N, C-alpha and C positions, 0 to 999 in steps of 0.2 A: 592564575590573578587575574580577575576580572578588570578592565582596561576599564578608565574613566575619564574620564571625562576632562580631569586635574593632568594625566598621562600623556592626554593630546594636546591639549592646553601647551605645555611643558614642553612637549616634541614637533610641534609648530612655531616657539616663540611669541607667542600671541595669550592673551586673559581667557580664562572661560567662559566671562561674559559672551565675545570670538567668536569661540566655536561652539556658543549656545547659539548664538543669534544664525553659524552657519549653517547649524543640523535642521534650526526652525523656520528657517529662511525668513528672518523677522530684520529688522534696526536697516544700517547700509553700512555694508561689509567691500570693503576695497579687492577688484574680484583677482585676483594676484593670489591674497587673505584668503580667500574663499578656495580659489584652487587647492593649497598649499593643505588648508587643514581640511579637506574634502579628499586627498593627498597619503595624510598621516593618518583619516581614519579607515581606508584602505590598507594600509599595510597593517593596520597594529588592532584593526581587526574589529572596532571598536562598537558597540552595540549600545544605542542609547538605552534605557531603562523603560520600560514604558510609563511606568510613574512619571520620571520626570517629563518625557515628552506631553504626558498628559496636560503637568501642569505648564507647560510653556505652550503650546501651544493648539492642546486639549485635543479629543483620540482624534484618531482617521477614520475610526466608523468604519470601520476592513480588515481585512482575514485575506491574509495569504495563505494557496497551494499550492504546493510543488509537488506535483506528478513525472513519472518517468513516459508517459505519451498520452494520449489520448485514445490510442488505437486497444489500449487492453480492448478486453470483452467486459468486463465487468466497470471500467472507470467509469461510467455514463448513470449506472447503479446510485455509487458510492456521491459521486457527482452532488445527485438529484439531492440526496442527500443530506450534502451539505449547503445548496445553494438551501435547500427549502429551512432551513433551519437557521442560516444565517441572514436571510432577505426580511423570517421574521421578524429579527427581534433588529431592523434595521441596519443594519450591514452592509457596505459589500464584496466581492469577493474579486483578489485579486489573482489570477489563477499563473502559474511558470511550467512550465515544463522541461524538458532534458534533450528534446532529440538533435542540438545540437553539439552537444556531451557536454565539453571541458567551459566553451563558451555561452552556452546556455547557466552553469555554475557561474561563472564569473558573473551576464550580469543580472544571477539572480541577488547574489553576493552584495550586490548594485543598491537594488532597494530592498536588502533588510539594513546596510548604509544611511539611506537616506531616509528612511523612517515609511517607506510607503504604510504600511502597515501596522495592526498595534499587535496580532499574533501570528502561529503559523498552524498550517496542518501538512501533514508529510505520506503521502506513500514513495516507498520510501528507492530512488534512483538510481542504479547501480552508484556504486561509489561515492556517495553524496555522507553517508551518514556520520564519517566524523565530523566532517564539516557540516551536518544537523546539530551532532551532541555541541559544537562549538559553540553553535549560538545558542542554547538552552543557556548553556553555561553562562554565557556570558551576556545574559538578563531575559533573549526574548524567546515566552510562549512557544511551547511548541507542542503538541499533540499530534503523535505516528501510530495512521488507522496503517496497524502491521501485517502483513500478508504477507509476509516474508521468514519470519521468525525469528529476527536479528538483533529484538529489542536491546538495547544495554539493560540490562540487570539497574531499576529504581528510574528503566520512565517512561515517561506520560501515554501511554500509549489503547488504543480499542482495537482486538484481537476476538476470532473468534475460536473455535476446540476445532482445531485439524488433528488431534492426536485423537480425539473422539468421531469426528467423523469420518475418518478413515477404519476404524473399527465398526459404526454404525455401516459400512461400504460393504463391512466383512460379515458381521453379524445377518444384515438380507439377502444377501448368496447363499447362504451358509442354510438361511432357511427354507427357502431354494433349490435344497438338494445338491447343489453345486459344493465341490470336492479339489477343485485344478483350476484354480484363476491364474492369471496373467496382470502384473502388475503394472501398470505405462505412467513412469512417475514423471515429475517436471525436472528440470538442474539441482543434484545434490545440495549443491548452498547454496538454497532455498529450506533457512528451518524449517517455514510450511509443509515442504515436501517430505524432509524427514516423519516428519511428529505426523504426516496421514502415512509414512510405509508403514511403523515404526505401531502405532492402532492399528492397520489393519492386519498384519503376520501376525500379530499377538491374538488373534480371533484366529485368522486362519492363514497361518503356515502358507510359507506357500517361494520355490528358489528362481520362478519365472516373474523375471523381477527385472524391464529392461528402463532403462532411462533413455527419456522422448528431452522439447523442449515446450511442450505446453502446443506444438503445433499442427496442422490437422496433418502435413506429411509426416511427424512420428509418429503418431496415432495410428497411419495405416502402416509405415516403413515395417513400427511391428509387429505385425498381426501377421504383417506379406513373413516376414524374417521367420516365424514361426509353421506357418504354411508350409511355407516350400518344405521347408526340415521339417515334416512333416510331426511338429510337439502335439502334442498332444493338451487340451485345453478347454474347459468348460465355461468358459467366464473371463471377461473381460475387467479390471476396474482403472480407469484410466485418471489422472489427478487433476485434469480438468477438463470440461463440458468439449472443448474445440478438440482435443486428440481423443478426442469416445467414440466425434464426429465420425474421425478418421480410422477410428476399429469402422465401425459400423459400417465404412464405404467400401473398407478392404473385404468384410466378411459378408456382405452382398454382390463381390466381385467374383468370390473364389465361389458361392453356391451355396453359403450354411447360412441356417435359417438366423435367425435371432427375435425371439430367443429360445425357439426349440431347441436346438442344436447351442447355441451360445448366447449367455446372456451376459451382459455391458450396462456400465452404470459407472459415469460421474461425477463429477463435480464443481461446483460454483450455480449449475442452476440459473444461467443466465437466458436469456430467450433462447436463443439456437435450439437451450433444447427442448423445449413443445414442438420444434420445427422437423427435428432430424425423420429419419424411416426409418427406424417404428420410434414414437416420443422419446425423448430418452433419461429415465430414472435417474438419476444423480441426487447427492449429496446439497444442501442449502445451505450457501456460504449467504450469512443476512447482510452483504454488502451496504444498501440502503441505510441500514438501521445500524450498519460501522456509522457512515457517513456523519450523519444523524448525532449521534450519543457524543464523539470525537466534535462536534461542532459546537458540540451542546455545554458541554468538559470546559472549551476554551473558553465559551462567552461569559462564563462563571467563571471564569477565577481573573479572566479581566476584567469585569461585573465587580467586582467583585465580592462575587454571592457561596462565590465555592473556588476551592484550591482542585489543583491540577490534581491525581494522583500519583503518586509517586511507583506507580507501578500499571500490568492492564486490566482495563477492564472489559471481558468474557463474556461473548456475548454467542449463544447457543450452535449451532446449525441442525440439517434435520432433512433426514431422507425424502426424498419426493420420487412415487413411487408410480412409475410409464409404465408401458409394454416391454421397453427394450429388455427390463428382470423385473417383473413381476410378482 
């Protein structure tokens, strides 16, 4: 059941008008009373509806965005898509990261209760999905930019075709005569990792699958391990461009020629992919467009011109061919 303003008023022992004044910082409210009301709001997890707040004080004209960290290689492109769209609509952007773990999440939830923004865009940080879903069910408009494939059923999101992206990488390697690929995945609990792997092996089956963590080191160590064990492979499909760069480094150090001896394909098409040696063939995620689309969906909902879909909006991946796997 959604927590209402009446629930907060009853628990705090005040009128609904007093609760409204505390939320909207309007009118005279005793400091002790205001503190008690805010404590009850935090304890009950009350989220004022955007409609009610708009009637009381007008829209904040601010969008919130929650992300794991700004250091993720493709985060800049997602943010650029969001910022371009939000600013064009005359809104501001309030950005939250989860660099400090639970402390960051607690601070973020406080800002939700204070109604610092009208709606939320999310690139899901670890262990926050239940919190995000709870806020959405209590009335906060949310759109998930879903890179992990962990979206709850019926939850609004923008995502990409990870399964087809993996399949396109496999088809490209097959067309180049490659028959014995090594796959370097990301963490196996990510839905996008499972989708990319399934799409790939449905087209080009292989028993050479090594679990990585999306880092350069994991890509390098995976290739080094197979080379040291004299395992034969003629291609590498890495689940992101950073680990693909590690694979290229290990191959070059071992004297293997790319693509003559081993072809390499990555995933994401981050700026690094154009500057590896050789430049990296990769599966492009439309990350900037995903940010733009998510922001448009949320802004349309807030403006009342469209409703947020109860499921995913899916944008296509695309193979980008460069010298590492022509």
